[in-house]
C-alpha positions in Angstrom: -18.0 55.7 38.5 -18.4 52.0 38.9 -22.1 52.3 39.3 -22.8 53.9 35.9 -21.2 50.9 34.1 -22.5 48.1 36.4 -26.0 49.1 37.3 -28.6 47.9 34.7 -30.6 51.1 35.3 -27.8 53.4 34.2 -27.4 54.6 30.6 -23.9 53.2 30.3 -24.6 49.8 31.7 -22.1 47.2 30.2 -20.6 50.0 28.1 -17.1 49.3 29.6 -15.2 46.5 31.1 -13.9 46.7 34.7 -10.2 46.0 34.8 -8.3 45.6 38.1 -5.4 47.9 38.3 -2.7 47.0 40.8 -1.4 49.7 43.2 1.5 51.7 42.0 4.6 51.5 44.3 5.4 54.6 46.2 8.9 54.7 44.6 7.4 54.8 41.2 5.2 57.8 42.2 8.2 59.5 43.6 10.1 59.1 40.3 7.1 60.3 38.3 6.7 63.4 40.5 10.3 64.4 40.5 10.5 63.7 36.7 7.5 66.0 36.0 9.1 68.8 38.1 12.4 68.3 36.3 10.6 68.5 32.9 9.1 71.8 33.9 12.6 72.9 35.1 11.4 73.3 38.6 13.5 72.1 41.5 11.8 70.0 44.2 13.5 68.6 47.3 12.9 65.3 49.0 10.8 66.9 51.7 8.4 68.4 49.3 8.1 65.2 47.3 7.4 63.3 50.5 4.7 65.9 51.4 3.0 65.4 48.0 3.1 61.6 48.4 1.7 61.8 51.9 -1.2 64.0 50.8 -2.1 62.0 47.6 -1.3 58.3 48.2 -4.2 56.5 50.0 -3.5 55.1 53.5 -6.3 52.6 53.3 -6.1 49.7 50.7 -9.4 50.4 48.9 -9.2 54.2 49.1 -9.0 56.0 45.7 -6.1 58.2 44.8 -6.5 61.9 45.3 -5.3 63.5 42.1 
């Protein structure tokens, strides 16, 4: 994605500004996930929430999120 905006040979070169986005704390993700399940009136336990977090939060600092 970065290449299409930062490579002078690409059609969208300089079409957007790159903004650094800090990592979201795991507790915030946990709240978000449980809140979305609650909104849908679906029960989710701690173990299932932990499983989702484990599968989607990157383990390496520069690794992208899996969404």
